[in-house]
Structures are given as C-alpha cells and as structure tokens.
Backbone as numpy.savetxt, mean C-alpha at the origin, in Angstrom:
# Nx Ny Nz CAx CAy CAz Cx Cy Cz
29.44 6.16 11.42 28.40 5.56 10.32 27.99 6.89 9.37
27.87 6.49 8.15 27.60 7.22 7.15 26.28 7.67 7.11
25.99 8.70 6.42 24.78 9.16 6.43 23.87 8.58 5.46
22.71 8.10 5.90 21.99 7.11 5.06 21.26 7.83 3.92
21.52 9.25 3.96 20.59 10.00 3.24 21.49 10.49 1.97
21.13 10.13 0.70 22.22 10.51 -0.51 22.37 11.95 -0.55
23.51 12.30 -0.74 24.14 13.76 -0.79 23.70 14.10 -2.35
22.94 14.74 -2.65 22.36 15.37 -4.08 22.65 16.64 -4.36
23.48 17.24 -3.50 23.58 18.89 -3.82 24.60 19.05 -5.09
25.11 17.95 -5.61 25.69 17.84 -7.10 25.03 17.61 -8.22
23.64 16.97 -7.89 23.16 16.30 -9.06 21.97 16.92 -9.45
21.64 17.52 -10.56 20.63 18.48 -11.47 19.58 17.45 -11.85
18.65 17.63 -11.43 17.08 16.97 -11.60 17.02 17.44 -13.04
16.46 16.62 -13.96 15.83 17.20 -15.32 14.67 18.24 -15.03
14.57 19.18 -15.99 13.73 20.10 -15.96 12.08 19.93 -16.64
10.99 19.79 -16.13 9.62 19.55 -16.71 9.61 20.64 -17.59
9.14 20.65 -18.61 8.81 21.65 -19.59 7.35 21.95 -20.30
6.89 20.40 -20.28 5.68 20.44 -20.69 4.87 19.12 -20.29
3.31 19.09 -20.29 2.47 18.07 -19.65 1.91 18.04 -20.83
1.51 16.83 -21.41 0.54 16.73 -22.78 -0.30 15.47 -22.83
-1.60 15.90 -22.58 -2.47 15.10 -22.58 -2.80 14.31 -23.82
-2.84 13.26 -23.89 -2.89 12.37 -25.21 -3.95 11.46 -25.30
-4.16 11.04 -24.42 -5.60 9.91 -24.15 -6.47 10.10 -22.82
-7.94 10.54 -23.07 -8.46 10.78 -22.05 -9.32 9.77 -21.46
-9.97 9.56 -20.29 -10.62 8.57 -19.72 -10.30 8.58 -18.27
-10.99 7.81 -17.68 -10.99 7.06 -16.43 -9.49 7.43 -15.85
-8.56 6.51 -16.56 -7.26 6.67 -16.72 -6.62 7.27 -17.76
-5.92 8.67 -17.41 -5.43 9.26 -18.75 -4.01 9.26 -18.78
-3.67 9.44 -20.25 -2.30 8.76 -20.80 -1.68 10.30 -21.02
-0.63 10.41 -20.69 0.43 12.01 -20.36 1.37 11.43 -21.02
1.96 12.64 -21.94 3.68 12.64 -22.21 3.97 13.61 -21.57
5.18 13.60 -20.82 6.03 14.43 -20.05 7.46 14.77 -20.92
7.45 16.22 -20.95 8.62 16.57 -21.53 9.74 17.22 -20.72
10.78 16.92 -20.79 11.93 16.96 -19.87 13.19 17.41 -20.49
13.82 18.65 -20.00 15.17 19.14 -20.63 16.15 18.74 -19.81
17.09 17.66 -20.14 17.96 17.58 -19.54 19.14 18.27 -19.07
20.29 17.97 -18.35 21.28 19.03 -17.90 21.74 19.37 -19.13
22.26 18.72 -20.27 23.09 18.86 -21.23 22.33 19.65 -22.29
21.03 19.74 -22.19 20.38 20.54 -22.92 19.24 19.98 -23.65
19.50 18.66 -24.13 18.35 17.94 -24.75 17.27 17.52 -24.30
16.49 17.23 -24.68 14.98 16.97 -24.51 14.67 15.45 -24.25
13.96 15.12 -23.77 13.37 14.05 -23.73 12.09 13.71 -23.08
11.30 12.74 -23.66 9.77 12.47 -23.73 9.58 11.22 -22.65
8.51 11.22 -21.99 8.22 10.05 -20.94 6.57 9.85 -21.00
6.23 8.56 -21.13 4.69 8.51 -20.94 4.58 7.99 -19.38
3.37 9.13 -19.26 2.63 8.46 -17.94 1.27 8.26 -17.84
0.74 7.60 -17.09 -0.61 7.48 -16.71 -1.24 8.49 -15.19
-2.45 8.90 -15.28 -2.98 9.69 -13.55 -4.06 9.56 -14.17
-4.83 9.43 -12.81 -6.49 9.78 -12.80 -6.86 11.06 -12.74
-5.80 11.96 -12.41 -5.97 13.42 -12.48 -6.25 14.12 -13.92
-7.17 15.46 -13.90 -7.02 16.02 -14.89 -5.91 16.82 -15.15
-5.62 17.42 -16.24 -4.48 17.85 -16.87 -3.96 18.79 -15.71
-4.55 19.98 -15.12 -4.23 20.95 -14.32 -3.52 20.02 -12.87
-4.77 19.70 -12.59 -4.37 19.16 -11.21 -3.12 18.00 -11.40
-2.91 17.35 -12.60 -1.60 16.74 -12.78 -0.55 17.50 -12.48
-0.63 18.73 -13.47 0.49 19.74 -13.45 0.87 20.10 -12.18
-0.30 20.29 -11.33 -0.06 20.79 -9.74 0.71 19.67 -9.24
0.54 18.70 -9.35 0.90 17.17 -8.28 2.38 17.44 -8.80
2.56 17.09 -10.00 4.11 17.35 -10.32 4.97 18.23 -10.13
4.40 19.55 -9.92 5.27 20.58 -9.68 5.46 20.78 -8.09
4.32 20.23 -7.26 4.47 19.93 -5.93 5.50 18.95 -5.54
5.77 17.52 -6.38 6.69 16.64 -5.93 7.99 17.29 -6.30
8.13 18.33 -7.53 9.56 18.81 -7.78 9.69 19.58 -6.61
8.85 20.31 -5.96 9.12 21.45 -4.79 9.22 20.73 -3.47
9.16 19.34 -3.33 9.39 18.66 -2.23 8.55 18.71 -0.87
7.27 19.26 -1.51 6.03 19.55 -0.89 5.54 18.12 -0.43
4.83 18.01 0.52 3.95 16.62 1.02 2.99 16.28 0.24
2.85 15.17 -0.53 1.55 15.04 -1.56 0.42 14.85 -1.08
-0.66 14.98 -1.80 -1.61 14.83 -1.26 -2.29 13.42 -1.45
-2.59 12.80 -0.61 -2.72 11.30 -0.73 -4.09 10.97 -1.17
-3.67 9.98 -2.18 -4.82 9.78 -3.25 -5.58 8.44 -2.65
-5.05 7.62 -2.25 -5.57 6.34 -1.68 -5.16 5.86 -0.69
-5.58 4.83 0.47 -5.25 4.00 1.09 -5.14 2.48 1.23
-4.13 2.16 1.92 -4.13 0.78 1.93 -3.92 0.39 3.35
-5.12 -0.47 3.77 -5.18 -0.75 5.11 -4.58 -2.30 5.65
-4.02 -2.21 6.54 -3.55 -3.44 7.44 -4.46 -3.75 8.31
-5.08 -4.56 8.32 -6.22 -5.04 9.42 -5.70 -6.04 10.25
-5.86 -5.47 11.81 -5.52 -6.52 12.90 -6.73 -6.93 13.39
-6.94 -8.34 13.59 -7.94 -8.57 14.12 -7.95 -8.78 15.54
-9.15 -8.81 16.63 -8.97 -9.06 18.07 -7.99 -10.36 18.61
-8.09 -11.26 17.84 -7.11 -12.27 18.07 -5.64 -12.07 17.65
-5.50 -10.64 16.92 -4.10 -10.54 16.64 -3.67 -11.45 15.15
-4.67 -11.88 14.38 -4.25 -12.38 13.22 -4.68 -10.88 12.34
-4.24 -11.27 10.80 -4.01 -10.39 10.10 -5.45 -10.85 8.90
-5.98 -9.48 8.56 -7.22 -9.84 7.55 -6.73 -9.76 6.53
-6.88 -10.61 5.20 -6.57 -10.16 4.00 -7.95 -10.32 3.21
-7.44 -10.08 2.37 -8.79 -10.21 0.73 -8.04 -10.97 -0.24
-9.06 -11.59 -0.93 -8.64 -12.17 -2.42 -9.61 -11.68 -3.17
-8.94 -10.79 -4.20 -10.01 -10.14 -5.14 -9.69 -10.29 -6.59
-10.74 -10.70 -6.80 -10.24 -10.56 -8.60 -10.34 -9.28 -9.29
-9.24 -8.87 -9.63 -8.51 -7.67 -10.44 -8.48 -7.56 -11.91
-9.04 -6.81 -12.58 -9.41 -6.75 -13.97 -8.21 -6.69 -14.82
-7.27 -5.34 -14.25 -6.09 -5.24 -15.01 -5.31 -6.33 -15.39
-5.35 -7.66 -14.33 -4.37 -8.71 -14.52 -5.16 -9.72 -14.86
-6.63 -9.84 -14.77 -7.35 -11.12 -15.27 -7.16 -12.24 -14.58
-6.96 -12.33 -13.12 -6.43 -13.01 -12.32 -7.19 -12.50 -10.45
-6.99 -13.60 -9.86 -7.14 -13.36 -8.46 -5.78 -13.16 -7.70
-5.97 -11.73 -6.70 -4.84 -11.39 -6.21 -4.88 -11.37 -4.71
-4.34 -11.73 -3.75 -4.00 -11.58 -2.59 -3.55 -10.13 -2.22
-4.39 -9.33 -1.20 -3.85 -7.99 -1.23 -4.57 -7.46 0.43
-4.22 -6.31 0.62 -5.00 -5.62 1.88 -6.41 -4.79 1.05
-7.24 -4.73 2.07 -8.35 -3.78 1.75 -7.87 -2.35 1.15
-8.39 -1.68 -0.10 -7.57 -0.61 -0.09 -8.78 0.28 -1.00
-8.46 1.66 -1.56 -9.54 1.97 -1.98 -9.06 3.67 -2.46
-9.53 4.44 -3.28 -9.21 5.53 -3.21 -9.94 6.60 -2.23
-9.40 7.73 -1.98 -10.04 8.75 -1.45 -11.16 9.62 -2.12
-12.62 9.73 -1.52 -13.65 10.17 -2.38 -13.42 11.72 -1.95
-13.53 12.75 -3.01 -13.61 14.16 -2.64 -14.24 14.58 -1.77
-13.40 15.21 -0.51 -13.97 15.46 0.73 -14.03 14.76 1.97
-13.55 13.62 1.78 -13.37 12.64 2.52 -12.25 12.32 3.42
-12.20 12.30 4.32 -10.79 12.55 5.46 -10.23 11.10 5.06
-9.00 11.11 5.95 -8.48 9.46 5.91 -9.43 8.71 6.35
-9.68 8.95 7.57 -10.27 7.85 8.73 -11.50 7.62 7.95
-12.27 8.69 7.55 -13.58 8.04 6.80 -13.50 7.03 6.00
-12.74 7.43 4.78 -12.17 6.66 3.81 -11.75 5.18 4.27
-11.15 5.00 5.53 -10.52 3.76 6.18 -11.86 3.05 6.39
-12.89 3.89 7.21 -13.88 3.48 7.83 -14.94 2.61 6.52
-14.94 3.38 5.64 -15.80 3.21 4.45 -15.09 1.82 3.68
-14.01 1.86 3.17 -13.50 0.63 2.50 -13.54 -0.39 3.54
-13.29 -0.23 4.62 -13.29 -1.77 5.60 -15.03 -2.32 5.52
-15.52 -1.47 5.50 -17.25 -1.77 5.44 -17.64 -2.59 3.90
-17.24 -1.73 3.30 -17.45 -2.30 1.73 -17.06 -3.46 1.41
-15.43 -3.57 1.81 -14.78 -4.50 1.09 -14.92 -5.70 2.08
-14.89 -5.77 3.31 -14.71 -6.70 4.33 -15.92 -7.03 5.59
-16.76 -6.02 5.49 -17.67 -6.24 6.29 -17.15 -5.77 8.16
-15.92 -5.40 8.26 -15.42 -5.15 9.12 -15.65 -3.70 9.69
-15.04 -3.25 10.87 -15.23 -1.72 11.17 -14.02 -1.53 12.13
-13.40 -0.27 12.17 -12.60 0.09 13.26 -12.62 0.07 14.60
-12.20 -0.56 15.40 -12.46 -0.89 16.84 -12.66 0.51 17.58
-13.65 0.57 18.49 -13.81 1.68 19.34 -13.62 1.47 20.98
-12.86 0.09 21.31 -13.09 -0.46 22.43 -11.54 -0.02 22.99
-10.39 0.26 22.20 -9.26 0.46 23.04 -8.76 1.84 23.53
-7.90 1.25 24.30 -7.36 2.36 25.14 -6.52 3.43 24.24
-5.76 3.06 23.27 -4.67 3.89 22.42 -5.49 3.72 21.09
-4.58 4.14 20.08 -5.11 4.77 18.68 -5.72 3.05 17.94
-6.53 3.22 17.18 -7.22 2.03 16.31 -6.73 2.37 15.24
-6.30 3.53 14.63 -5.50 3.68 13.38 -4.20 4.31 13.36
-3.24 3.45 12.89 -2.05 3.92 12.88 -1.31 4.51 11.51
-1.52 5.40 10.81 -1.08 5.50 9.74 0.54 5.59 9.48
0.91 5.01 8.49 2.50 5.18 8.38 2.90 6.62 8.31
4.36 7.28 8.50 4.80 8.45 8.46 4.50 9.10 7.23
4.59 8.75 6.02 4.67 9.07 4.72 3.78 8.35 3.56
3.01 8.81 2.94 2.35 7.95 1.90 3.32 7.68 0.76
3.40 6.59 0.26 4.18 5.68 -0.41 3.50 5.71 -2.33
4.51 5.61 -2.94 3.95 5.54 -4.34 3.76 4.26 -5.12
2.98 4.09 -5.88 2.61 2.58 -6.19 3.37 2.08 -7.23
3.66 2.73 -8.18 4.48 2.52 -9.41 4.86 3.78 -10.08
6.16 3.74 -9.65 6.65 5.39 -9.99 7.33 5.49 -11.30
7.45 4.25 -12.33 7.56 4.22 -13.79 6.37 4.63 -14.46
5.34 4.58 -13.72 3.96 4.82 -14.55 3.09 6.02 -14.09
3.01 5.94 -12.87 2.10 7.04 -12.44 2.65 7.79 -10.94
2.06 8.80 -10.96 2.13 9.60 -9.80 1.43 9.22 -8.39
0.18 8.29 -8.66 -0.70 7.97 -7.53 0.32 7.40 -6.38
-0.45 7.85 -5.07 0.58 7.82 -3.72 -0.45 6.94 -3.08
-0.22 6.29 -2.06 -1.23 5.60 -1.16 -0.89 5.80 0.18
-1.78 6.16 1.25 -1.30 6.10 2.53 -1.45 4.50 3.24
-0.58 3.99 3.88 -0.80 2.85 4.28 -0.92 3.16 5.98
-1.88 2.21 6.62 -2.27 2.54 7.66 -2.47 0.99 8.67
-2.15 0.93 9.77 -2.35 -0.07 10.74 -3.85 0.05 11.17
-4.37 -1.10 11.30 -5.99 -0.43 11.87 -6.54 -1.85 12.64
-6.92 -1.61 13.96 -7.58 -2.63 14.76 -9.16 -2.69 14.27
-9.25 -3.84 13.85 -10.72 -4.00 13.50 -11.44 -4.99 13.87
-12.62 -5.18 13.82 -13.61 -6.29 14.65 -15.03 -6.50 13.35
-15.75 -7.45 13.44 -16.61 -7.81 12.49 -17.72 -6.96 12.42
-18.48 -6.64 11.37 -19.77 -5.58 11.63 -20.43 -6.07 10.51
-21.02 -7.29 10.15 -21.82 -7.55 9.39 -21.38 -7.85 7.73
-22.29 -7.85 7.08 -21.61 -8.35 5.54 -21.12 -7.46 4.54
-20.14 -7.57 3.92 -19.37 -6.73 3.00 -20.43 -6.08 2.13
-20.28 -5.09 1.47 -21.35 -4.09 0.53 -20.60 -3.91 -0.91
-20.26 -4.94 -1.39 -19.87 -5.11 -2.65 -20.39 -4.70 -3.53
-20.17 -3.74 -4.39 -20.46 -3.31 -5.82 -20.65 -4.40 -6.87
-21.40 -4.12 -7.74 -21.65 -5.42 -8.67 -20.69 -6.07 -9.52
-19.48 -5.56 -9.74 -18.64 -5.71 -10.28 -17.43 -6.18 -9.56
-17.36 -5.91 -8.38 -16.36 -6.40 -7.16 -16.50 -7.65 -6.50
-15.63 -8.74 -6.48 -15.45 -9.79 -6.29 -14.20 -10.16 -5.47
-14.74 -10.15 -4.17 -13.83 -10.04 -2.84 -14.14 -11.13 -1.74
-13.33 -12.05 -1.46 -13.14 -12.97 -0.81 -12.25 -12.39 0.67
-12.91 -12.70 1.97 -12.05 -12.15 3.01 -11.53 -13.20 3.76
-10.33 -13.27 4.58 -10.01 -14.62 5.32 -9.00 -13.89 6.17
-8.83 -14.56 7.29 -7.91 -14.19 8.55 -6.46 -14.86 8.10
-5.48 -14.40 8.79 -4.28 -15.48 8.52 -3.54 -15.34 10.02
-3.53 -15.84 10.44 -2.52 -16.12 11.80 -1.12 -15.56 11.47
-0.51 -14.81 12.47 0.97 -14.48 12.24 1.74 -15.67 12.03
1.80 -16.31 12.71 2.77 -17.60 12.91 2.38 -18.55 11.25
1.49 -18.33 10.70 1.21 -18.94 9.42 1.70 -18.19 8.23
2.18 -17.04 8.35 2.50 -16.12 7.25 3.44 -16.97 6.39
4.56 -17.53 6.87 5.75 -18.01 5.83 4.72 -18.97 5.16
4.11 -19.98 5.78 3.93 -20.99 5.08 2.80 -20.50 3.96
1.91 -19.41 4.51 1.15 -19.03 3.25 1.79 -18.77 2.02
2.97 -17.71 2.18 3.82 -17.26 1.27 4.09 -18.46 0.10
4.88 -19.58 1.08 5.30 -20.60 0.22 4.59 -21.32 -0.39
3.30 -21.32 -0.03 2.28 -22.09 -0.39 0.97 -21.29 -1.69
0.97 -20.21 -1.19 0.36 -19.41 -2.21 0.25 -19.41 -3.78
-0.47 -19.51 -4.63 -0.12 -19.71 -6.06 -0.96 -18.57 -6.71
-1.93 -17.59 -5.95 -2.47 -16.57 -6.44 -1.41 -15.73 -6.94
-2.08 -14.37 -7.81 -0.97 -13.03 -7.50 -1.29 -12.53 -6.34
-0.30 -11.75 -5.52 -0.03 -11.18 -4.65 0.54 -9.64 -4.91
-0.05 -8.55 -4.05 0.26 -7.33 -4.18 1.59 -7.24 -3.37
2.26 -6.24 -3.95 3.66 -6.16 -3.26 3.86 -5.55 -1.84
2.75 -4.95 -1.27 2.77 -4.35 -0.22 2.26 -5.35 0.88
1.52 -6.16 0.28 0.73 -7.53 1.01 2.43 -8.45 1.19
2.77 -8.69 0.25 3.97 -9.71 0.06 4.96 -9.25 1.29
5.30 -7.78 0.75 6.24 -7.44 2.08 5.96 -7.26 3.69
5.18 -7.25 3.72 4.41 -7.10 5.29 4.46 -8.32 5.52
3.99 -9.54 4.89 4.07 -11.07 5.45 5.45 -11.57 5.52
6.39 -11.28 4.74 7.33 -11.84 4.63 8.21 -11.09 5.89
8.10 -9.90 6.36 8.53 -9.38 7.53 7.90 -10.28 8.87
6.62 -10.39 8.66 5.97 -10.80 9.72 6.86 -12.55 9.98
7.12 -13.21 8.74 7.77 -14.59 8.68 9.04 -14.68 9.40
9.90 -13.36 9.02 11.04 -13.21 9.60 11.16 -12.90 10.82
10.14 -12.03 11.66 9.87 -11.67 12.97 9.61 -12.78 13.59
8.73 -14.15 13.13 8.31 -14.99 13.68 9.76 -16.05 13.91
10.73 -16.22 12.79 12.08 -16.89 12.91 12.98 -16.56 13.88
12.78 -14.96 14.00 13.66 -14.17 15.18 13.43 -14.58 16.39
12.15 -14.62 16.52 11.64 -14.91 17.98 11.56 -16.33 18.55
11.54 -17.02 17.37 11.71 -18.37 17.85 13.29 -18.80 18.22
14.12 -18.01 17.09 15.39 -18.08 17.77 16.14 -17.68 19.12
15.35 -16.80 19.41 15.75 -16.06 20.88 15.20 -16.74 21.97
13.78 -17.32 21.40 13.35 -18.20 22.38 14.17 -19.43 22.79
14.87 -20.07 21.67 15.52 -21.10 21.90 16.92 -20.84 22.72
17.56 -19.59 22.25 18.82 -19.07 23.05 18.29 -18.98 24.49
17.36 -18.79 24.70 17.11 -18.37 26.34 16.67 -19.79 27.06
16.09 -20.30 25.96 15.61 -21.70 26.80 16.37 -22.94 26.00
17.25 -23.41 26.19 18.15 -24.39 24.89 17.34 -25.61 25.17
17.13 -26.58 24.12 16.46 -27.78 24.05 17.40 -28.58 24.62
16.95 -29.24 25.74 17.75 -30.77 26.45 17.17 -32.04 26.10
17.85 -32.97 26.37 17.30 -34.19 25.97 15.91 -34.24 27.22
15.42 -33.59 28.09 14.08 -33.44 28.78 12.97 -33.16 27.80
13.17 -32.78 26.85 12.22 -32.11 25.86 11.70 -33.19 24.97
12.34 -34.13 24.83 12.12 -35.24 24.00 11.49 -36.55 25.17
11.49 -36.17 26.47 11.19 -37.44 27.31 9.45 -38.03 26.91
C-alpha cells in the first residue's frame, strides 16, 4: 500500500514576507504578501478576528507545523436515547436559517470543557452528562479549519453526551430552535431539508446515513428475507 501522506520534500512553500491590516473591526481584513519560489511576489486577501500581532504569530506557528491554539468549538450532542441534537439558527451573514451543531468561540481564559458547557447551556438548554462511566466529552484529535480560502480560524469538533437542563439562555440577537434527530432519520432529513446546512453537520449526517445503509445490508446478509417474512 502506498503512503497516504503526500511527499512534500521537493515542494517549496511560498514565503510570507508581510502582513498588512487594511480594515479593522470585529472581523479584520488583511493583505498577505508572499514571495514565490521564482522570486516574484503575490498578494492574498484574508480575514481574521485576531489583532495584527496575534495573527502574525498564528500564521508563523502554522508555517512551523505547531499545533494551533483552538479558536472555537463545534459540539456534536448525543442525547440519552442516542439521537443527535441539532439547532436551526438564523445566521446573519447568509440572511437565512441554517441547520448546524451548537458552536461558539472560546473566550479568553476559558478551557475547552468550560466552553462546551457554556455553549450547550446558552444555545440549547442542555448540559454534559455526569452519570456515565466513560468520558462524556470526546474531542477529535485535531482542530479543523473552517474556510482556509478566507481565514485561519480553527475549530475543535467534539462529541458530547448531553441531557436537558432547563431553558436555553439566548442573547437578544440570537434566534435558535433546538430539535432531536433519530439516527435512522438522518437520510430522510438530508433529502427533505430545505434550510441551509453547515458543512460539518451535513458530512456527519451523511456518514450516519451511510452507516445505517451498511448496517441494514449486513443484517439482510445474516438473515436473508424468505417468503415467511411476508406471511
């Protein structure tokens, strides 16, 4: 079997030579200047929530292969009946309702677990379960990047086993509806949904759909249908 990791020993990455802030605000616009292998320069527009020095440091750490500091968390909540908890939220940048998982930025000084607990309570009125023998929070090994064509923001996806804990604590501008989805209904939901949908949510539900199909095929292989099943 061939190595699944690309061989980059003979590939030279562009050299970042300058980071220029061109528009300030909660979202900041930057122009990045690179020097390419042939010596020519290339400029690229990007956005970040980080200030100039913090953004420079994050880009340098990425180039050095260091593990990035997690900016946000995306929570895949599993309810006690094994269904998946989803949210339907009005998202202002797209001017529409979006199906997604609970998610949010990690606040300064906040641990990953603290952020998960806070976001669950605020957006869904649920909490992480404490009655399980095993772990109730399972982070994926690496944080993933949301939109590498635009920003360096990275998100740690976690699976969390949750239970209801009162009403959601939404801010004035947040519009969120919470609903459970049984695993066996994942495929039907994807086929029938007409709201916009977050990529992470879409991929996980499609994986659940395919797992359901595979499970049914295995069950049929072990217990072939006979005429008695229709008697």
